PyMOL Python script that loads the backbone (N, CA, C, O; Angstrom):
from pymol import cmd

cmd.read_pdbstr("""\
ATOM      1  N   MET A   1     -77.572 -55.235  40.727  1.00  0.00           N
ATOM      2  CA  MET A   1     -77.878 -53.985  40.077  1.00  0.00           C
ATOM      3  C   MET A   1     -77.213 -53.908  38.698  1.00  0.00           C
ATOM      4  O   MET A   1     -77.849 -53.504  37.725  1.00  0.00           O
ATOM      5  N   ILE A   2     -75.949 -54.290  38.615  1.00  0.00           N
ATOM      6  CA  ILE A   2     -75.246 -54.195  37.334  1.00  0.00           C
ATOM      7  C   ILE A   2     -75.806 -55.203  36.326  1.00  0.00           C
ATOM      8  O   ILE A   2     -75.955 -54.885  35.146  1.00  0.00           O
ATOM      9  N   TYR A   3     -76.113 -56.406  36.786  1.00  0.00           N
ATOM     10  CA  TYR A   3     -76.670 -57.393  35.858  1.00  0.00           C
ATOM     11  C   TYR A   3     -78.072 -56.994  35.407  1.00  0.00           C
ATOM     12  O   TYR A   3     -78.445 -57.252  34.262  1.00  0.00           O
ATOM     13  N   ASN A   4     -78.848 -56.375  36.279  1.00  0.00           N
ATOM     14  CA  ASN A   4     -80.170 -55.897  35.877  1.00  0.00           C
ATOM     15  C   ASN A   4     -80.046 -54.883  34.748  1.00  0.00           C
ATOM     16  O   ASN A   4     -80.830 -54.904  33.798  1.00  0.00           O
ATOM     17  N   GLU A   5     -79.059 -53.995  34.853  1.00  0.00           N
ATOM     18  CA  GLU A   5     -78.868 -52.995  33.807  1.00  0.00           C
ATOM     19  C   GLU A   5     -78.352 -53.630  32.523  1.00  0.00           C
ATOM     20  O   GLU A   5     -78.803 -53.266  31.437  1.00  0.00           O
ATOM     21  N   ILE A   6     -77.431 -54.558  32.622  1.00  0.00           N
ATOM     22  CA  ILE A   6     -76.933 -55.252  31.432  1.00  0.00           C
ATOM     23  C   ILE A   6     -78.085 -55.934  30.698  1.00  0.00           C
ATOM     24  O   ILE A   6     -78.170 -55.868  29.472  1.00  0.00           O
ATOM     25  N   ASP A   7     -78.962 -56.583  31.442  1.00  0.00           N
ATOM     26  CA  ASP A   7     -80.092 -57.297  30.831  1.00  0.00           C
ATOM     27  C   ASP A   7     -81.166 -56.348  30.305  1.00  0.00           C
ATOM     28  O   ASP A   7     -81.821 -56.645  29.306  1.00  0.00           O
ATOM     29  N   ARG A   8     -81.346 -55.222  30.965  1.00  0.00           N
ATOM     30  CA  ARG A   8     -82.401 -54.279  30.585  1.00  0.00           C
ATOM     31  C   ARG A   8     -82.005 -53.399  29.411  1.00  0.00           C
ATOM     32  O   ARG A   8     -82.830 -53.106  28.546  1.00  0.00           O
ATOM     33  N   ASN A   9     -80.749 -52.978  29.376  1.00  0.00           N
ATOM     34  CA  ASN A   9     -80.289 -51.980  28.423  1.00  0.00           C
ATOM     35  C   ASN A   9     -79.941 -52.637  27.089  1.00  0.00           C
ATOM     36  O   ASN A   9     -79.057 -53.493  27.038  1.00  0.00           O
ATOM     37  N   PRO A  10     -80.621 -52.251  26.011  1.00  0.00           N
ATOM     38  CA  PRO A  10     -80.382 -52.906  24.714  1.00  0.00           C
ATOM     39  C   PRO A  10     -79.006 -52.630  24.110  1.00  0.00           C
ATOM     40  O   PRO A  10     -78.631 -53.261  23.122  1.00  0.00           O
ATOM     41  N   LEU A  11     -78.248 -51.693  24.691  1.00  0.00           N
ATOM     42  CA  LEU A  11     -76.924 -51.390  24.159  1.00  0.00           C
ATOM     43  C   LEU A  11     -75.849 -52.335  24.673  1.00  0.00           C
ATOM     44  O   LEU A  11     -74.728 -52.335  24.165  1.00  0.00           O
ATOM     45  N   PHE A  12     -76.184 -53.145  25.685  1.00  0.00           N
ATOM     46  CA  PHE A  12     -75.202 -54.015  26.333  1.00  0.00           C
ATOM     47  C   PHE A  12     -75.652 -55.469  26.327  1.00  0.00           C
ATOM     48  O   PHE A  12     -76.843 -55.766  26.230  1.00  0.00           O
ATOM     49  N   ALA A  13     -74.681 -56.364  26.433  1.00  0.00           N
ATOM     50  CA  ALA A  13     -74.958 -57.798  26.565  1.00  0.00           C
ATOM     51  C   ALA A  13     -73.931 -58.402  27.513  1.00  0.00           C
ATOM     52  O   ALA A  13     -72.756 -58.037  27.482  1.00  0.00           O
ATOM     53  N   GLY A  14     -74.373 -59.315  28.345  1.00  0.00           N
ATOM     54  CA  GLY A  14     -73.467 -60.030  29.219  1.00  0.00           C
ATOM     55  C   GLY A  14     -72.664 -61.039  28.424  1.00  0.00           C
ATOM     56  O   GLY A  14     -73.133 -61.545  27.405  1.00  0.00           O
ATOM     57  N   THR A  15     -71.446 -61.336  28.887  1.00  0.00           N
ATOM     58  CA  THR A  15     -70.618 -62.309  28.170  1.00  0.00           C
ATOM     59  C   THR A  15     -70.676 -63.687  28.808  1.00  0.00           C
ATOM     60  O   THR A  15     -70.208 -64.659  28.215  1.00  0.00           O
ATOM     61  N   ALA A  16     -71.240 -63.789  30.006  1.00  0.00           N
ATOM     62  CA  ALA A  16     -71.374 -65.088  30.678  1.00  0.00           C
ATOM     63  C   ALA A  16     -72.842 -65.499  30.679  1.00  0.00           C
ATOM     64  O   ALA A  16     -73.734 -64.654  30.756  1.00  0.00           O
ATOM     65  N   ASN A  17     -73.079 -66.795  30.594  1.00  0.00           N
ATOM     66  CA  ASN A  17     -74.446 -67.285  30.723  1.00  0.00           C
ATOM     67  C   ASN A  17     -74.999 -66.856  32.071  1.00  0.00           C
ATOM     68  O   ASN A  17     -74.254 -66.764  33.047  1.00  0.00           O
ATOM     69  N   VAL A  18     -76.287 -66.596  32.135  1.00  0.00           N
ATOM     70  CA  VAL A  18     -76.911 -66.099  33.359  1.00  0.00           C
ATOM     71  C   VAL A  18     -76.582 -66.995  34.550  1.00  0.00           C
ATOM     72  O   VAL A  18     -76.286 -66.482  35.629  1.00  0.00           O
ATOM     73  N   VAL A  19     -76.624 -68.300  34.390  1.00  0.00           N
ATOM     74  CA  VAL A  19     -76.370 -69.213  35.521  1.00  0.00           C
ATOM     75  C   VAL A  19     -74.904 -69.233  35.935  1.00  0.00           C
ATOM     76  O   VAL A  19     -74.572 -69.694  37.027  1.00  0.00           O
ATOM     77  N   ASP A  20     -74.029 -68.737  35.070  1.00  0.00           N
ATOM     78  CA  ASP A  20     -72.593 -68.760  35.351  1.00  0.00           C
ATOM     79  C   ASP A  20     -72.032 -67.402  35.780  1.00  0.00           C
ATOM     80  O   ASP A  20     -70.820 -67.264  35.944  1.00  0.00           O
ATOM     81  N   ARG A  21     -72.871 -66.427  35.958  1.00  0.00           N
ATOM     82  CA  ARG A  21     -72.402 -65.081  36.279  1.00  0.00           C
ATOM     83  C   ARG A  21     -71.721 -65.020  37.637  1.00  0.00           C
ATOM     84  O   ARG A  21     -72.166 -65.638  38.604  1.00  0.00           O
ATOM     85  N   SER A  22     -70.657 -64.277  37.687  1.00  0.00           N
ATOM     86  CA  SER A  22     -69.891 -64.079  38.905  1.00  0.00           C
ATOM     87  C   SER A  22     -70.484 -62.938  39.723  1.00  0.00           C
ATOM     88  O   SER A  22     -70.946 -61.940  39.170  1.00  0.00           O
ATOM     89  N   SER A  23     -70.469 -63.092  41.027  1.00  0.00           N
ATOM     90  CA  SER A  23     -70.901 -61.989  41.886  1.00  0.00           C
ATOM     91  C   SER A  23     -69.748 -61.006  42.110  1.00  0.00           C
ATOM     92  O   SER A  23     -69.956 -59.933  42.676  1.00  0.00           O
ATOM     93  N   MET A  24     -68.548 -61.359  41.676  1.00  0.00           N
ATOM     94  CA  MET A  24     -67.376 -60.499  41.853  1.00  0.00           C
ATOM     95  C   MET A  24     -66.939 -59.781  40.582  1.00  0.00           C
ATOM     96  O   MET A  24     -66.373 -58.691  40.663  1.00  0.00           O
ATOM     97  N   ASN A  25     -67.185 -60.357  39.419  1.00  0.00           N
ATOM     98  CA  ASN A  25     -66.773 -59.757  38.151  1.00  0.00           C
ATOM     99  C   ASN A  25     -67.918 -59.822  37.151  1.00  0.00           C
ATOM    100  O   ASN A  25     -68.238 -60.892  36.633  1.00  0.00           O
ATOM    101  N   ALA A  26     -68.523 -58.693  36.887  1.00  0.00           N
ATOM    102  CA  ALA A  26     -69.572 -58.627  35.874  1.00  0.00           C
ATOM    103  C   ALA A  26     -68.908 -58.313  34.542  1.00  0.00           C
ATOM    104  O   ALA A  26     -68.242 -57.287  34.402  1.00  0.00           O
ATOM    105  N   THR A  27     -69.086 -59.190  33.568  1.00  0.00           N
ATOM    106  CA  THR A  27     -68.486 -58.987  32.251  1.00  0.00           C
ATOM    107  C   THR A  27     -69.577 -58.695  31.234  1.00  0.00           C
ATOM    108  O   THR A  27     -70.639 -59.319  31.236  1.00  0.00           O
ATOM    109  N   PHE A  28     -69.290 -57.727  30.362  1.00  0.00           N
ATOM    110  CA  PHE A  28     -70.297 -57.320  29.384  1.00  0.00           C
ATOM    111  C   PHE A  28     -69.636 -56.639  28.199  1.00  0.00           C
ATOM    112  O   PHE A  28     -68.482 -56.215  28.272  1.00  0.00           O
ATOM    113  N   VAL A  29     -70.375 -56.542  27.118  1.00  0.00           N
ATOM    114  CA  VAL A  29     -69.904 -55.884  25.895  1.00  0.00           C
ATOM    115  C   VAL A  29     -70.964 -54.909  25.420  1.00  0.00           C
ATOM    116  O   VAL A  29     -72.132 -54.992  25.802  1.00  0.00           O
ATOM    117  N   LEU A  30     -70.534 -53.992  24.585  1.00  0.00           N
ATOM    118  CA  LEU A  30     -71.477 -53.142  23.863  1.00  0.00           C
ATOM    119  C   LEU A  30     -71.951 -53.917  22.640  1.00  0.00           C
ATOM    120  O   LEU A  30     -71.147 -54.564  21.969  1.00  0.00           O
ATOM    121  N   ASN A  31     -73.227 -53.860  22.349  1.00  0.00           N
ATOM    122  CA  ASN A  31     -73.747 -54.550  21.175  1.00  0.00           C
ATOM    123  C   ASN A  31     -73.308 -53.882  19.879  1.00  0.00           C
ATOM    124  O   ASN A  31     -73.316 -54.508  18.819  1.00  0.00           O
ATOM    125  N   ASN A  32     -72.929 -52.620  19.962  1.00  0.00           N
ATOM    126  CA  ASN A  32     -72.443 -51.881  18.801  1.00  0.00           C
ATOM    127  C   ASN A  32     -71.135 -51.203  19.206  1.00  0.00           C
ATOM    128  O   ASN A  32     -71.130 -50.285  20.026  1.00  0.00           O
ATOM    129  N   ARG A  33     -70.052 -51.652  18.636  1.00  0.00           N
ATOM    130  CA  ARG A  33     -68.728 -51.106  19.002  1.00  0.00           C
ATOM    131  C   ARG A  33     -68.575 -49.630  18.656  1.00  0.00           C
ATOM    132  O   ARG A  33     -67.657 -48.974  19.149  1.00  0.00           O
ATOM    133  N   ASP A  34     -69.454 -49.102  17.821  1.00  0.00           N
ATOM    134  CA  ASP A  34     -69.398 -47.681  17.483  1.00  0.00           C
ATOM    135  C   ASP A  34     -69.614 -46.799  18.711  1.00  0.00           C
ATOM    136  O   ASP A  34     -69.250 -45.623  18.698  1.00  0.00           O
ATOM    137  N   HIS A  35     -70.199 -47.350  19.763  1.00  0.00           N
ATOM    138  CA  HIS A  35     -70.480 -46.588  20.986  1.00  0.00           C
ATOM    139  C   HIS A  35     -69.331 -46.646  21.996  1.00  0.00           C
ATOM    140  O   HIS A  35     -69.416 -46.044  23.067  1.00  0.00           O
ATOM    141  N   THR A  36     -68.268 -47.363  21.662  1.00  0.00           N
ATOM    142  CA  THR A  36     -67.184 -47.575  22.624  1.00  0.00           C
ATOM    143  C   THR A  36     -66.569 -46.264  23.099  1.00  0.00           C
ATOM    144  O   THR A  36     -66.436 -46.051  24.304  1.00  0.00           O
ATOM    145  N   ALA A  37     -66.198 -45.393  22.187  1.00  0.00           N
ATOM    146  CA  ALA A  37     -65.535 -44.142  22.583  1.00  0.00           C
ATOM    147  C   ALA A  37     -66.440 -43.300  23.474  1.00  0.00           C
ATOM    148  O   ALA A  37     -65.978 -42.717  24.455  1.00  0.00           O
ATOM    149  N   THR A  38     -67.709 -43.234  23.144  1.00  0.00           N
ATOM    150  CA  THR A  38     -68.649 -42.449  23.941  1.00  0.00           C
ATOM    151  C   THR A  38     -68.812 -43.037  25.334  1.00  0.00           C
ATOM    152  O   THR A  38     -68.785 -42.305  26.324  1.00  0.00           O
ATOM    153  N   PHE A  39     -68.982 -44.356  25.419  1.00  0.00           N
ATOM    154  CA  PHE A  39     -69.144 -44.997  26.725  1.00  0.00           C
ATOM    155  C   PHE A  39     -67.866 -44.858  27.550  1.00  0.00           C
ATOM    156  O   PHE A  39     -67.924 -44.574  28.747  1.00  0.00           O
ATOM    157  N   ASP A  40     -66.733 -45.056  26.921  1.00  0.00           N
ATOM    158  CA  ASP A  40     -65.458 -44.911  27.629  1.00  0.00           C
ATOM    159  C   ASP A  40     -65.300 -43.496  28.184  1.00  0.00           C
ATOM    160  O   ASP A  40     -64.813 -43.311  29.299  1.00  0.00           O
ATOM    161  N   GLN A  41     -65.711 -42.505  27.405  1.00  0.00           N
ATOM    162  CA  GLN A  41     -65.612 -41.116  27.856  1.00  0.00           C
ATOM    163  C   GLN A  41     -66.574 -40.856  29.019  1.00  0.00           C
ATOM    164  O   GLN A  41     -66.208 -40.174  29.977  1.00  0.00           O
ATOM    165  N   LEU A  42     -67.787 -41.384  28.948  1.00  0.00           N
ATOM    166  CA  LEU A  42     -68.736 -41.233  30.060  1.00  0.00           C
ATOM    167  C   LEU A  42     -68.157 -41.830  31.337  1.00  0.00           C
ATOM    168  O   LEU A  42     -68.258 -41.236  32.410  1.00  0.00           O
ATOM    169  N   CYS A  43     -67.560 -42.988  31.217  1.00  0.00           N
ATOM    170  CA  CYS A  43     -66.955 -43.643  32.386  1.00  0.00           C
ATOM    171  C   CYS A  43     -65.791 -42.820  32.922  1.00  0.00           C
ATOM    172  O   CYS A  43     -65.658 -42.636  34.132  1.00  0.00           O
ATOM    173  N   LYS A  44     -64.958 -42.332  32.028  1.00  0.00           N
ATOM    174  CA  LYS A  44     -63.805 -41.527  32.458  1.00  0.00           C
ATOM    175  C   LYS A  44     -64.264 -40.282  33.202  1.00  0.00           C
ATOM    176  O   LYS A  44     -63.718 -39.942  34.252  1.00  0.00           O
ATOM    177  N   GLU A  45     -65.266 -39.604  32.658  1.00  0.00           N
ATOM    178  CA  GLU A  45     -65.793 -38.392  33.296  1.00  0.00           C
ATOM    179  C   GLU A  45     -66.408 -38.693  34.659  1.00  0.00           C
ATOM    180  O   GLU A  45     -66.425 -37.831  35.539  1.00  0.00           O
ATOM    181  N   ALA A  46     -66.909 -39.903  34.835  1.00  0.00           N
ATOM    182  CA  ALA A  46     -67.512 -40.307  36.106  1.00  0.00           C
ATOM    183  C   ALA A  46     -66.478 -40.832  37.097  1.00  0.00           C
ATOM    184  O   ALA A  46     -66.815 -41.190  38.225  1.00  0.00           O
ATOM    185  N   GLY A  47     -65.217 -40.876  36.668  1.00  0.00           N
ATOM    186  CA  GLY A  47     -64.149 -41.348  37.544  1.00  0.00           C
ATOM    187  C   GLY A  47     -64.004 -42.850  37.591  1.00  0.00           C
ATOM    188  O   GLY A  47     -63.402 -43.389  38.519  1.00  0.00           O
ATOM    189  N   ILE A  48     -64.553 -43.536  36.595  1.00  0.00           N
ATOM    190  CA  ILE A  48     -64.466 -44.992  36.525  1.00  0.00           C
ATOM    191  C   ILE A  48     -63.243 -45.372  35.704  1.00  0.00           C
ATOM    192  O   ILE A  48     -63.037 -44.846  34.611  1.00  0.00           O
ATOM    193  N   SER A  49     -62.434 -46.282  36.226  1.00  0.00           N
ATOM    194  CA  SER A  49     -61.284 -46.778  35.478  1.00  0.00           C
ATOM    195  C   SER A  49     -61.159 -48.279  35.703  1.00  0.00           C
ATOM    196  O   SER A  49     -61.780 -48.834  36.610  1.00  0.00           O
ATOM    197  N   GLY A  50     -60.361 -48.923  34.882  1.00  0.00           N
ATOM    198  CA  GLY A  50     -60.105 -50.344  35.058  1.00  0.00           C
ATOM    199  C   GLY A  50     -61.231 -51.262  34.634  1.00  0.00           C
ATOM    200  O   GLY A  50     -61.383 -52.348  35.193  1.00  0.00           O
ATOM    201  N   LEU A  51     -62.021 -50.851  33.660  1.00  0.00           N
ATOM    202  CA  LEU A  51     -63.123 -51.690  33.183  1.00  0.00           C
ATOM    203  C   LEU A  51     -62.735 -52.620  32.043  1.00  0.00           C
ATOM    204  O   LEU A  51     -63.582 -53.346  31.524  1.00  0.00           O
ATOM    205  N   THR A  52     -61.479 -52.608  31.652  1.00  0.00           N
ATOM    206  CA  THR A  52     -61.046 -53.415  30.521  1.00  0.00           C
ATOM    207  C   THR A  52     -61.402 -54.877  30.738  1.00  0.00           C
ATOM    208  O   THR A  52     -61.138 -55.448  31.796  1.00  0.00           O
ATOM    209  N   GLY A  53     -62.004 -55.469  29.718  1.00  0.00           N
ATOM    210  CA  GLY A  53     -62.409 -56.863  29.801  1.00  0.00           C
ATOM    211  C   GLY A  53     -61.260 -57.824  29.577  1.00  0.00           C
ATOM    212  O   GLY A  53     -60.100 -57.426  29.477  1.00  0.00           O
ATOM    213  N   HIS A  54     -61.605 -59.089  29.501  1.00  0.00           N
ATOM    214  CA  HIS A  54     -60.630 -60.157  29.296  1.00  0.00           C
ATOM    215  C   HIS A  54     -59.986 -60.019  27.924  1.00  0.00           C
ATOM    216  O   HIS A  54     -60.650 -59.623  26.966  1.00  0.00           O
ATOM    217  N   ARG A  55     -58.699 -60.342  27.820  1.00  0.00           N
ATOM    218  CA  ARG A  55     -57.960 -60.143  26.571  1.00  0.00           C
ATOM    219  C   ARG A  55     -58.533 -60.933  25.395  1.00  0.00           C
ATOM    220  O   ARG A  55     -58.411 -60.492  24.253  1.00  0.00           O
ATOM    221  N   SER A  56     -59.153 -62.086  25.641  1.00  0.00           N
ATOM    222  CA  SER A  56     -59.698 -62.864  24.529  1.00  0.00           C
ATOM    223  C   SER A  56     -61.180 -62.582  24.285  1.00  0.00           C
ATOM    224  O   SER A  56     -61.685 -62.852  23.195  1.00  0.00           O
ATOM    225  N   VAL A  57     -61.872 -62.052  25.266  1.00  0.00           N
ATOM    226  CA  VAL A  57     -63.305 -61.772  25.124  1.00  0.00           C
ATOM    227  C   VAL A  57     -63.543 -60.303  24.802  1.00  0.00           C
ATOM    228  O   VAL A  57     -64.482 -59.958  24.085  1.00  0.00           O
ATOM    229  N   GLY A  58     -62.689 -59.447  25.336  1.00  0.00           N
ATOM    230  CA  GLY A  58     -62.871 -58.008  25.122  1.00  0.00           C
ATOM    231  C   GLY A  58     -63.973 -57.462  26.010  1.00  0.00           C
ATOM    232  O   GLY A  58     -64.280 -58.023  27.062  1.00  0.00           O
ATOM    233  N   GLY A  59     -64.551 -56.380  25.580  1.00  0.00           N
ATOM    234  CA  GLY A  59     -65.627 -55.770  26.329  1.00  0.00           C
ATOM    235  C   GLY A  59     -65.156 -55.154  27.631  1.00  0.00           C
ATOM    236  O   GLY A  59     -64.084 -54.553  27.705  1.00  0.00           O
ATOM    237  N   TYR A  60     -65.982 -55.315  28.656  1.00  0.00           N
ATOM    238  CA  TYR A  60     -65.741 -54.676  29.940  1.00  0.00           C
ATOM    239  C   TYR A  60     -65.872 -55.692  31.068  1.00  0.00           C
ATOM    240  O   TYR A  60     -66.586 -56.688  30.953  1.00  0.00           O
ATOM    241  N   ARG A  61     -65.164 -55.415  32.163  1.00  0.00           N
ATOM    242  CA  ARG A  61     -65.273 -56.231  33.361  1.00  0.00           C
ATOM    243  C   ARG A  61     -65.322 -55.285  34.556  1.00  0.00           C
ATOM    244  O   ARG A  61     -64.371 -54.552  34.827  1.00  0.00           O
ATOM    245  N   ALA A  62     -66.444 -55.316  35.260  1.00  0.00           N
ATOM    246  CA  ALA A  62     -66.600 -54.516  36.473  1.00  0.00           C
ATOM    247  C   ALA A  62     -66.290 -55.413  37.661  1.00  0.00           C
ATOM    248  O   ALA A  62     -67.049 -56.332  37.967  1.00  0.00           O
ATOM    249  N   SER A  63     -65.180 -55.145  38.326  1.00  0.00           N
ATOM    250  CA  SER A  63     -64.784 -55.940  39.488  1.00  0.00           C
ATOM    251  C   SER A  63     -65.387 -55.332  40.745  1.00  0.00           C
ATOM    252  O   SER A  63     -65.267 -54.132  40.990  1.00  0.00           O
ATOM    253  N   MET A  64     -66.031 -56.173  41.531  1.00  0.00           N
ATOM    254  CA  MET A  64     -66.746 -55.702  42.718  1.00  0.00           C
ATOM    255  C   MET A  64     -66.237 -56.412  43.962  1.00  0.00           C
ATOM    256  O   MET A  64     -67.016 -56.938  44.757  1.00  0.00           O
ATOM    257  N   TYR A  65     -64.920 -56.419  44.119  1.00  0.00           N
ATOM    258  CA  TYR A  65     -64.273 -57.076  45.245  1.00  0.00           C
ATOM    259  C   TYR A  65     -64.310 -56.214  46.498  1.00  0.00           C
ATOM    260  O   TYR A  65     -64.548 -55.007  46.442  1.00  0.00           O
ATOM    261  N   ASN A  66     -64.069 -56.859  47.615  1.00  0.00           N
ATOM    262  CA  ASN A  66     -63.816 -56.180  48.889  1.00  0.00           C
ATOM    263  C   ASN A  66     -64.855 -55.128  49.254  1.00  0.00           C
ATOM    264  O   ASN A  66     -64.529 -53.979  49.553  1.00  0.00           O
ATOM    265  N   ALA A  67     -66.077 -55.540  49.223  1.00  0.00           N
ATOM    266  CA  ALA A  67     -67.167 -54.673  49.676  1.00  0.00           C
ATOM    267  C   ALA A  67     -67.192 -53.326  48.959  1.00  0.00           C
ATOM    268  O   ALA A  67     -67.292 -52.274  49.591  1.00  0.00           O
ATOM    269  N   LEU A  68     -67.099 -53.374  47.649  1.00  0.00           N
ATOM    270  CA  LEU A  68     -67.215 -52.158  46.852  1.00  0.00           C
ATOM    271  C   LEU A  68     -68.523 -51.466  47.211  1.00  0.00           C
ATOM    272  O   LEU A  68     -69.568 -52.117  47.221  1.00  0.00           O
ATOM    273  N   PRO A  69     -68.500 -50.180  47.503  1.00  0.00           N
ATOM    274  CA  PRO A  69     -69.735 -49.494  47.886  1.00  0.00           C
ATOM    275  C   PRO A  69     -70.779 -49.541  46.771  1.00  0.00           C
ATOM    276  O   PRO A  69     -70.440 -49.452  45.591  1.00  0.00           O
ATOM    277  N   LEU A  70     -72.016 -49.677  47.143  1.00  0.00           N
ATOM    278  CA  LEU A  70     -73.120 -49.702  46.192  1.00  0.00           C
ATOM    279  C   LEU A  70     -73.103 -48.446  45.321  1.00  0.00           C
ATOM    280  O   LEU A  70     -73.469 -48.498  44.147  1.00  0.00           O
ATOM    281  N   GLU A  71     -72.689 -47.350  45.880  1.00  0.00           N
ATOM    282  CA  GLU A  71     -72.626 -46.097  45.124  1.00  0.00           C
ATOM    283  C   GLU A  71     -71.697 -46.210  43.916  1.00  0.00           C
ATOM    284  O   GLU A  71     -71.946 -45.580  42.888  1.00  0.00           O
ATOM    285  N   SER A  72     -70.650 -46.991  44.023  1.00  0.00           N
ATOM    286  CA  SER A  72     -69.739 -47.184  42.891  1.00  0.00           C
ATOM    287  C   SER A  72     -70.430 -47.906  41.749  1.00  0.00           C
ATOM    288  O   SER A  72     -70.244 -47.560  40.582  1.00  0.00           O
ATOM    289  N   VAL A  73     -71.221 -48.901  42.084  1.00  0.00           N
ATOM    290  CA  VAL A  73     -71.974 -49.629  41.055  1.00  0.00           C
ATOM    291  C   VAL A  73     -73.022 -48.705  40.441  1.00  0.00           C
ATOM    292  O   VAL A  73     -73.254 -48.748  39.233  1.00  0.00           O
ATOM    293  N   GLU A  74     -73.648 -47.879  41.257  1.00  0.00           N
ATOM    294  CA  GLU A  74     -74.645 -46.935  40.756  1.00  0.00           C
ATOM    295  C   GLU A  74     -74.043 -45.968  39.745  1.00  0.00           C
ATOM    296  O   GLU A  74     -74.704 -45.611  38.771  1.00  0.00           O
ATOM    297  N   VAL A  75     -72.809 -45.542  39.956  1.00  0.00           N
ATOM    298  CA  VAL A  75     -72.137 -44.643  39.014  1.00  0.00           C
ATOM    299  C   VAL A  75     -71.995 -45.322  37.656  1.00  0.00           C
ATOM    300  O   VAL A  75     -72.256 -44.699  36.627  1.00  0.00           O
ATOM    301  N   LEU A  76     -71.588 -46.581  37.637  1.00  0.00           N
ATOM    302  CA  LEU A  76     -71.451 -47.316  36.379  1.00  0.00           C
ATOM    303  C   LEU A  76     -72.813 -47.498  35.710  1.00  0.00           C
ATOM    304  O   LEU A  76     -72.949 -47.283  34.505  1.00  0.00           O
ATOM    305  N   VAL A  77     -73.809 -47.890  36.481  1.00  0.00           N
ATOM    306  CA  VAL A  77     -75.164 -48.057  35.925  1.00  0.00           C
ATOM    307  C   VAL A  77     -75.656 -46.733  35.338  1.00  0.00           C
ATOM    308  O   VAL A  77     -76.283 -46.724  34.278  1.00  0.00           O
ATOM    309  N   ASN A  78     -75.382 -45.625  36.009  1.00  0.00           N
ATOM    310  CA  ASN A  78     -75.792 -44.321  35.491  1.00  0.00           C
ATOM    311  C   ASN A  78     -75.107 -44.005  34.169  1.00  0.00           C
ATOM    312  O   ASN A  78     -75.723 -43.404  33.290  1.00  0.00           O
ATOM    313  N   CYS A  79     -73.855 -44.393  34.011  1.00  0.00           N
ATOM    314  CA  CYS A  79     -73.155 -44.207  32.730  1.00  0.00           C
ATOM    315  C   CYS A  79     -73.811 -45.033  31.634  1.00  0.00           C
ATOM    316  O   CYS A  79     -73.966 -44.565  30.506  1.00  0.00           O
ATOM    317  N   MET A  80     -74.191 -46.244  31.958  1.00  0.00           N
ATOM    318  CA  MET A  80     -74.852 -47.115  30.985  1.00  0.00           C
ATOM    319  C   MET A  80     -76.196 -46.511  30.570  1.00  0.00           C
ATOM    320  O   MET A  80     -76.550 -46.527  29.391  1.00  0.00           O
ATOM    321  N   ARG A  81     -76.927 -45.988  31.527  1.00  0.00           N
ATOM    322  CA  ARG A  81     -78.218 -45.358  31.230  1.00  0.00           C
ATOM    323  C   ARG A  81     -78.039 -44.073  30.437  1.00  0.00           C
ATOM    324  O   ARG A  81     -78.845 -43.762  29.560  1.00  0.00           O
ATOM    325  N   GLN A  82     -76.983 -43.325  30.745  1.00  0.00           N
ATOM    326  CA  GLN A  82     -76.718 -42.093  30.016  1.00  0.00           C
ATOM    327  C   GLN A  82     -76.401 -42.390  28.559  1.00  0.00           C
ATOM    328  O   GLN A  82     -76.868 -41.680  27.669  1.00  0.00           O
ATOM    329  N   LEU A  83     -75.614 -43.426  28.304  1.00  0.00           N
ATOM    330  CA  LEU A  83     -75.314 -43.819  26.932  1.00  0.00           C
ATOM    331  C   LEU A  83     -76.605 -44.168  26.198  1.00  0.00           C
ATOM    332  O   LEU A  83     -76.803 -43.756  25.055  1.00  0.00           O
ATOM    333  N   GLU A  84     -77.475 -44.921  26.848  1.00  0.00           N
ATOM    334  CA  GLU A  84     -78.753 -45.289  26.240  1.00  0.00           C
ATOM    335  C   GLU A  84     -79.577 -44.040  25.925  1.00  0.00           C
ATOM    336  O   GLU A  84     -80.135 -43.921  24.835  1.00  0.00           O
ATOM    337  N   ALA A  85     -79.651 -43.114  26.877  1.00  0.00           N
ATOM    338  CA  ALA A  85     -80.414 -41.881  26.660  1.00  0.00           C
ATOM    339  C   ALA A  85     -79.840 -41.058  25.506  1.00  0.00           C
ATOM    340  O   ALA A  85     -80.586 -40.534  24.680  1.00  0.00           O
ATOM    341  N   ASP A  86     -78.520 -40.950  25.456  1.00  0.00           N
ATOM    342  CA  ASP A  86     -77.860 -40.215  24.381  1.00  0.00           C
ATOM    343  C   ASP A  86     -78.145 -40.847  23.029  1.00  0.00           C
ATOM    344  O   ASP A  86     -78.391 -40.137  22.054  1.00  0.00           O
ATOM    345  N   GLN A  87     -78.116 -42.161  22.959  1.00  0.00           N
ATOM    346  CA  GLN A  87     -78.356 -42.854  21.692  1.00  0.00           C
ATOM    347  C   GLN A  87     -79.814 -42.744  21.269  1.00  0.00           C
ATOM    348  O   GLN A  87     -80.112 -42.690  20.076  1.00  0.00           O
ATOM    349  N   THR A  88     -80.713 -42.711  22.228  1.00  0.00           N
ATOM    350  CA  THR A  88     -82.141 -42.550  21.925  1.00  0.00           C
ATOM    351  C   THR A  88     -82.403 -41.187  21.311  1.00  0.00           C
ATOM    352  O   THR A  88     -83.221 -41.056  20.400  1.00  0.00           O
ATOM    353  N   LYS A  89     -81.708 -40.170  21.810  1.00  0.00           N
ATOM    354  CA  LYS A  89     -81.869 -38.805  21.289  1.00  0.00           C
ATOM    355  C   LYS A  89     -81.377 -38.690  19.859  1.00  0.00           C
ATOM    356  O   LYS A  89     -81.950 -37.942  19.067  1.00  0.00           O
ATOM    357  N   THR A  90     -80.317 -39.425  19.513  1.00  0.00           N
ATOM    358  CA  THR A  90     -79.729 -39.320  18.172  1.00  0.00           C
ATOM    359  C   THR A  90     -80.351 -40.266  17.171  1.00  0.00           C
ATOM    360  O   THR A  90     -80.056 -40.185  15.979  1.00  0.00           O
ATOM    361  N   SER A  91     -81.209 -41.167  17.634  1.00  0.00           N
ATOM    362  CA  SER A  91     -81.827 -42.140  16.708  1.00  0.00           C
ATOM    363  C   SER A  91     -83.039 -41.572  16.024  1.00  0.00           C
ATOM    364  O   SER A  91     -83.671 -42.255  15.219  1.00  0.00           O
TER     365      SER A  91
END
""", "prot")
cmd.dss("prot")
cmd.show_as("cartoon", "prot")
cmd.util.cbc("prot")
cmd.orient("prot")
């Protein structure tokens, strides 16, 4: 679900090649860093924390260890979609 949104949403890009993607850690960046504060705020309001990416790559890392409920991933995907919707309105 998270990789589908990363690939679908033009505001985001994955940091790992498709064949090398982890099923435990989805890593991604915003294509425009100007959206960082807005996306971070959407995540905070949704109760999402700990998305900080790798220190040398930056971006975001969604860890999905230990049977993370699907609903948790849906919350993150909804934040990504909300950012896209907000940016579409202002464009």
